[in-house]
C-alpha positions in Angstrom: 30.1 -107.0 -33.2 33.7 -105.6 -33.0 32.3 -102.1 -32.6 30.2 -103.2 -29.6 33.2 -104.9 -28.0 35.4 -101.9 -28.6 32.8 -99.6 -27.1 32.3 -101.9 -24.1 36.0 -102.0 -23.5 36.2 -98.2 -23.7 33.4 -97.7 -21.2 34.9 -100.1 -18.7 38.4 -98.8 -19.2 37.0 -95.3 -18.5 35.1 -96.4 -15.5 38.2 -98.1 -14.1 40.3 -95.0 -14.8 37.7 -92.7 -13.1 37.4 -95.0 -10.1 41.1 -94.8 -9.4 40.6 -91.5 -7.7 38.0 -92.8 -5.4 39.2 -96.4 -4.9 40.8 -97.7 -1.8 38.0 -97.2 0.7 39.6 -94.3 2.4 37.7 -91.2 3.4 38.9 -88.0 2.0 40.7 -85.8 4.6 38.7 -82.6 5.2 40.4 -79.5 3.7 40.6 -76.0 5.1 40.2 -74.7 1.5 36.5 -74.4 0.7 37.2 -74.6 -3.1 39.1 -77.8 -2.6 36.1 -79.3 -0.6 33.8 -78.3 -3.5 36.2 -79.8 -6.0 36.4 -83.1 -4.2 32.6 -83.2 -3.8 32.1 -82.6 -7.5 34.8 -85.2 -8.4 33.2 -87.8 -6.2 29.7 -87.2 -7.5 30.9 -87.2 -11.2 33.0 -90.3 -10.8 30.3 -92.1 -8.9 27.6 -91.3 -11.5 30.0 -92.3 -14.4 30.8 -95.5 -12.7 27.2 -96.3 -12.1 26.5 -96.0 -15.8 29.0 -98.8 -16.4 26.7 -101.2 -14.6 24.7 -103.8 -16.4 21.4 -103.9 -14.4 19.2 -100.9 -15.4 17.3 -100.9 -12.0 20.6 -100.8 -10.0 22.0 -98.1 -12.3 18.8 -96.0 -11.8 19.0 -96.4 -8.1 22.6 -95.3 -7.9 21.9 -92.3 -10.2 19.0 -91.3 -7.9 21.5 -91.3 -5.0 23.9 -89.1 -6.9 21.0 -86.8 -7.8 20.4 -86.4 -4.1 24.0 -85.6 -3.5 23.9 -83.0 -6.2 21.0 -81.3 -4.3 23.1 -81.3 -1.2 26.1 -79.9 -3.1 23.9 -77.2 -4.6 22.9 -76.0 -1.2 26.5 -76.1 0.0 27.6 -74.1 -3.1 25.1 -71.3 -3.1 27.8 -68.6 -2.5 30.1 -69.8 -5.3 28.9 -68.9 -8.8 31.1 -71.6 -10.5 29.9 -74.2 -8.1 26.3 -73.2 -8.5 26.7 -73.4 -12.3 28.4 -76.8 -12.0 25.6 -78.1 -9.7 23.0 -77.1 -12.3 25.0 -78.7 -15.2 25.6 -81.9 -13.2 21.9 -82.0 -12.3 21.0 -81.8 -16.0 23.6 -84.5 -17.0 22.5 -86.9 -14.2 18.8 -86.3 -14.9 19.5 -87.1 -18.6 21.3 -90.2 -17.6 18.4 -91.3 -15.4 15.9 -90.6 -18.2 18.0 -92.7 -20.6 18.2 -95.6 -18.1 14.4 -95.4 -17.4 13.8 -96.2 -21.1 15.7 -99.5 -20.9 13.8 -102.8 -20.5 14.1 -104.2 -16.9 16.1 -107.2 -18.0 18.1 -105.3 -20.6 21.7 -104.3 -20.6 22.9 -100.7 -20.6 24.0 -99.7 -24.2 27.7 -99.0 -23.8 27.8 -96.3 -26.5 24.8 -94.5 -25.0 26.3 -94.9 -21.5 29.6 -93.5 -22.7 27.8 -90.4 -24.1 26.1 -89.8 -20.7 29.5 -90.4 -18.9 31.1 -87.8 -21.1 28.3 -85.3 -20.4 28.7 -85.8 -16.7 32.5 -85.3 -16.9 32.0 -82.2 -19.0 29.6 -80.8 -16.4 32.1 -81.3 -13.6 35.2 -79.9 -15.4 34.7 -76.2 -14.6 34.7 -76.8 -10.9 37.7 -79.1 -11.0 39.6 -76.6 -13.2 38.6 -73.6 -11.1 39.9 -75.1 -7.9 43.1 -76.5 -9.5 44.4 -73.0 -10.1 
């Protein structure tokens, strides 16, 4: 029981930490730097997908992840000329698809397993890291 509580606390703490970058309801200011625009897009997609996995209703989580999958497709088209961004788009697509497959196995009235969700969140963050690091330089 203590392990579940600890895992749940870690998942929600991580979600809160990640949402800090996208909280506040403000729209990001467009940047003249194409790399910065790609970085912001990746960050927003990754944070949103990770936050979706912190949800408790599998149907709602699945719906949100499908929306992020569509955003990845849009990002992929936008990032065709950037090899790092193209690789990140492919990795993000794989990570979000794996998360959707995981959520699809949950019973409709079930809760999202916090340990399994944390694994999917970590995979999504790992997929986004190369783009974030490449544009931070």
